[in-house]
C-alpha positions, 0 to 999 in steps of 0.5 A: 500500500502507498500514499501518492503526492502530486506536486506542482504538476504541469503537462505540455505538448509543445507550446500547449499546456494541458495541465496547470500546476496540479497539487494533491495528496492521496492517503494510503488506502484512499479511493480518489475520483478525478472527474470533469468534462471531456478534454479537461486533462483527467486521463492525461493526469492518470497516465502521468501517474502510471508512467505512460505520459512524461511529466513536463515539470513537477513531481509524482511520488508513490509511497514516498518515492519519486517516480517521474523517471521510472518506467510503468513496470517499476512503479508497482501500479496496476491499471484497468482501461476503458477497453478490456484489452483481453487476449481473445485466444486465451482463456480467462485464467490465461488472461489473468495469469499472463502478466505474472508469467512474464514476471516469471513467478512460480506456477503455484504462486500464479495459480494461487493468485488467480484463484483468489482473485477469481473468488473475490470477483465471483468468476471462478466458473468462467476461468476456462472460457474465452472472452467472447463467451462472456458478457461485458460485465464479466469481461470487466471483472476479468480485466480487474482480476488481471490487475488484482493478481499483480498485488500492486501498491496502487490501482488506476481506473481509466473510465472502466465502465464506459462500455457498459449499459446503464443498469450494469454500470450501477451494479459494477460501480458498487462492486468496484467500491466494495472490492476496493474497500475489501482490498484497501489498495490506494486507487485513482479512478477517472470518469466524466460521470458526476453520479459515478464520482459521487458514489465511488470516491472518498474524495473527488478532484474536479478538473476544468481545462487542466486546472483543479477547481476543487479537491474534497469529499463528495458532500463538501463539493455538493454543500460548498462548491468552490466555483460556479463550475463545480456547482453546475457539474456536481449534482443531478439535476444541475444547479440553477444560476441567476444574476443577482444584486446583493444588498443587506442580506437580500438578493434581487433576481431578474423578474423582480424576485427578492430572496433572503440570503446569508451574506454581508456582500453587496453588488453583482453576484451569481446566485445558485439554487439546487432544484431539490432545495426549492420548496413549493410555496403558494406565497413564495417569491420564485415564480416558475413558468412551466415548460416541461414535466419529467415524471420520475415516479418518486419525484417530478422535475418541473422545467421552465423559466423564471417568470418574466425572464428567459432564465431557465429554472428547474425544480424537483418536487416529491410525488406527481405534479400535474401542472399544465404547460404554461402554468405558474408554480411558486417556490421559496428557498432556505437562505442557508441552502442558497449559493453565492458566487462572484459575478466576475471570477465565478468563485464562491463568496465567503458566507 
């Protein structure tokens, strides 16, 4: 097992800098998720830790040892890729054992590790099958088994569930989390799916354009997002944003709505409200003109506009809502659940 330290990491391709001074410490046994939109640099960062990409400047240490110049094989890591990369002519057993055979481990030791990993992953009955005889979820288990038998200091996952259907993704992410907790191996997991990130990670590193926007627990990112970007990226459905004028603990919104807020700031700001934090209130200051209803069973998403404006507004209400298109629904918001950001920088304003 090992901790990982990322210190002032920069990655450039010629004159183009794609990662900007990334900092972060990962504790021994911790499960870290790097999350962000496509092209933000998350896979590049993971590949730098793995040794598949060079470091332009800065330092990566694993277990207190600088690894910048070490080959991937010398870093004691195991990686699970988006594509399973299984040898089609080999059985499951042979696929899992191949890396150990290359390292010339004794046959008995190889068999023991393969059997143990197959037991953990519940794939013992598939050991003599070829990859083409397996489902997508079973192939992903084999790919993880190939990593487990290495008994590495660190697991690296590069969007391993992207090729699975929605139901299987939910099942597999729970299995990955339980597996990591059982093995206690330091792990870094890359995904663009914020729901996957929230359910898997002990902490999340949110990347945006190669910069770390925030690094914290899922609840920290949900309750106190550091920027408009994090606030809009974390949480489903996404947070509502409005330009606001702050004055004396109140926020004036477009269309004439005035909300109480917990803030001593004055002037222009961006106000954020999560759909699930809007409370139906016949006398509430927020008027939503309904454009669309999403009936989800346990709750309903009401999509529309802030009355009198073109600003989009979504509210999540429990149960079934039968309001027609064009009707007006009114809501109130708890001041402590309202988020305020600097209008120019997009950074969170101090409460």
